[in-house]
TITOR-525648 format. One line per field, with one value per residue (C-alpha): residue in one letter; chain; z, x, y. Coordinates in steps of 0.1 Angstrom, whole numbers, plus 5000, padded with zeros to 4 digits. Layout:
r: (a, ...)
c: (A, ...)
w: (Z, ...)
u: (X, ...)
v: (Y, ...)
! end
This chain:
r: (m, a, i, v, q, s, f, i, g, t, v, v, l, l, s, p, t, m, s, t, t, t, l, d, s, l, g, m, h, r, m, d, d, s, e, i, a, g, f, l, a, s, q, g, v, g, i, l, g, l, p, t, d, g, a, p, y, l, l, p, m, s, f, g, f, d, g, e, d, a, l, y, f, t, y, v, l, g, e, q, s, t, k, r, q, l, t, h, a, a, e, y, a, r, f, l, v, y, s, a, p, s, k, f, t, w, e, s, v, q, l, t, g, t, i, e, q, v, p, a, d, e, w, g, d, l, a, d, v, l, a, r, a, w, r, p, a, t, f, e, e, a, a, m, t, g, e, i, e, v, y, r, f, e, i, e, q, r, v, g, f, k, q, t, g, l, p, p, g, f, s, e, q)
c: (A, A, A, A, A, A, A, A, A, A, A, A, A, A, A, A, A, A, A, A, A, A, A, A, A, A, A, A, A, A, A, A, A, A, A, A, A, A, A, A, A, A, A, A, A, A, A, A, A, A, A, A, A, A, A, A, A, A, A, A, A, A, A, A, A, A, A, A, A, A, A, A, A, A, A, A, A, A, A, A, A, A, A, A, A, A, A, A, A, A, A, A, A, A, A, A, A, A, A, A, A, A, A, A, A, A, A, A, A, A, A, A, A, A, A, A, A, A, A, A, A, A, A, A, A, A, A, A, A, A, A, A, A, A, A, A, A, A, A, A, A, A, A, A, A, A, A, A, A, A, A, A, A, A, A, A, A, A, A, A, A, A, A, A, A, A, A, A, A, A, A, A, A)
w: (2319, 2346, 2382, 2407, 2444, 2460, 2490, 2513, 2502, 2480, 2445, 2420, 2383, 2361, 2324, 2299, 2299, 2337, 2344, 2367, 2387, 2395, 2404, 2426, 2445, 2454, 2465, 2434, 2408, 2372, 2368, 2339, 2317, 2339, 2371, 2354, 2342, 2377, 2392, 2368, 2373, 2411, 2409, 2398, 2400, 2383, 2368, 2331, 2315, 2284, 2264, 2262, 2248, 2283, 2313, 2309, 2320, 2348, 2359, 2385, 2367, 2376, 2350, 2340, 2326, 2299, 2311, 2280, 2262, 2270, 2298, 2297, 2312, 2317, 2314, 2331, 2310, 2311, 2280, 2275, 2286, 2286, 2292, 2261, 2239, 2251, 2247, 2211, 2203, 2219, 2196, 2227, 2264, 2296, 2325, 2359, 2384, 2418, 2452, 2481, 2514, 2530, 2522, 2514, 2498, 2467, 2430, 2401, 2365, 2337, 2305, 2272, 2244, 2223, 2236, 2216, 2221, 2221, 2201, 2223, 2203, 2215, 2253, 2257, 2246, 2274, 2302, 2322, 2320, 2328, 2357, 2373, 2371, 2405, 2407, 2435, 2445, 2435, 2399, 2398, 2406, 2381, 2354, 2358, 2351, 2330, 2297, 2297, 2271, 2272, 2261, 2253, 2262, 2239, 2258, 2235, 2261, 2297, 2324, 2361, 2392, 2426, 2460, 2483, 2514, 2530, 2506, 2509, 2537, 2553, 2590, 2605, 2634)
u: (8672, 8697, 8691, 8713, 8716, 8718, 8738, 8708, 8699, 8670, 8669, 8665, 8656, 8674, 8667, 8679, 8644, 8641, 8630, 8649, 8617, 8619, 8656, 8649, 8623, 8650, 8675, 8697, 8703, 8715, 8747, 8748, 8779, 8794, 8790, 8806, 8835, 8839, 8839, 8864, 8887, 8886, 8894, 8924, 8916, 8891, 8885, 8893, 8872, 8887, 8868, 8879, 8864, 8851, 8846, 8860, 8895, 8893, 8922, 8925, 8940, 8952, 8942, 8945, 8915, 8918, 8887, 8867, 8866, 8896, 8914, 8950, 8966, 9003, 9009, 9040, 9045, 9065, 9077, 9045, 9016, 8981, 8970, 8987, 8974, 8938, 8940, 8953, 8925, 8897, 8872, 8856, 8864, 8846, 8859, 8842, 8851, 8834, 8836, 8814, 8824, 8791, 8758, 8741, 8769, 8783, 8790, 8796, 8805, 8807, 8824, 8824, 8849, 8878, 8914, 8945, 8983, 8996, 9029, 9059, 9064, 9030, 9037, 9052, 9018, 9001, 9026, 9000, 8973, 8998, 9013, 8979, 8973, 8975, 8999, 9010, 9046, 9055, 9044, 9064, 9096, 9087, 9082, 9118, 9131, 9103, 9087, 9059, 9033, 9006, 8971, 8942, 8906, 8883, 8850, 8820, 8793, 8791, 8766, 8768, 8746, 8751, 8734, 8743, 8722, 8695, 8667, 8634, 8613, 8642, 8649, 8682, 8676)
v: (8924, 8919, 8907, 8926, 8917, 8951, 8961, 8959, 8923, 8932, 8917, 8944, 8939, 8964, 8968, 8994, 9010, 9013, 9048, 9072, 9075, 9037, 9040, 9071, 9051, 9026, 9052, 9047, 9074, 9070, 9091, 9116, 9121, 9148, 9127, 9097, 9119, 9133, 9099, 9085, 9115, 9109, 9071, 9052, 9015, 8993, 8958, 8952, 8924, 8908, 8882, 8846, 8814, 8808, 8831, 8866, 8873, 8899, 8920, 8947, 8977, 9012, 9038, 9074, 9092, 9119, 9137, 9128, 9095, 9074, 9056, 9047, 9015, 9007, 8970, 8955, 8924, 8892, 8873, 8853, 8875, 8863, 8899, 8911, 8882, 8887, 8925, 8922, 8897, 8917, 8934, 8950, 8951, 8962, 8982, 8985, 9012, 9013, 9028, 9014, 9030, 9020, 9002, 9035, 9054, 9039, 9046, 9022, 9030, 9003, 9012, 8993, 9001, 8992, 8987, 8992, 8996, 9031, 9034, 9044, 9076, 9089, 9083, 9118, 9133, 9113, 9122, 9142, 9114, 9087, 9106, 9109, 9072, 9055, 9025, 9002, 9008, 8973, 8979, 9012, 8992, 8964, 8990, 9001, 8966, 8949, 8954, 8980, 8989, 9016, 9009, 9032, 9021, 9042, 9045, 9039, 9033, 9043, 9038, 9047, 9044, 9058, 9060, 9088, 9081, 9061, 9049, 9068, 9054, 9036, 9042, 9032, 9009)
! end
């Protein structure tokens, strides 16, 4: 069971067995697979969590989504990259994508899966997915001069929640 501080300041207990009826009463809705896919296709940035001996290593990452079961990341790397070392050592990783334009309109998707390097000779097959990935301009320039690698995040588990308006019974003051 997880304790979540919601956007409206209410502490909500979420468990894997919480019913959609309970979530609906709070104004939140569990996203189905097609909603999750649509959300991922409309976004381009999230937080990659890689395991360490201590706290997870968290990185903001741009990504491309293949529309089905994988995300693709382009890493811009230096000679000694902690990101590369932790990625290669990770059995599993997590990725969080969210959008919260207001207190009562938000979406959040958490993905769990494996992450592996894509060989350079396969990059051409991924041109469309990689071209759709949002990247900061600074990283585009760095990619021209630095070492880059492409990684595939194979989605094994996905869960998403959203709220698209005021909770039932809530009146705006």
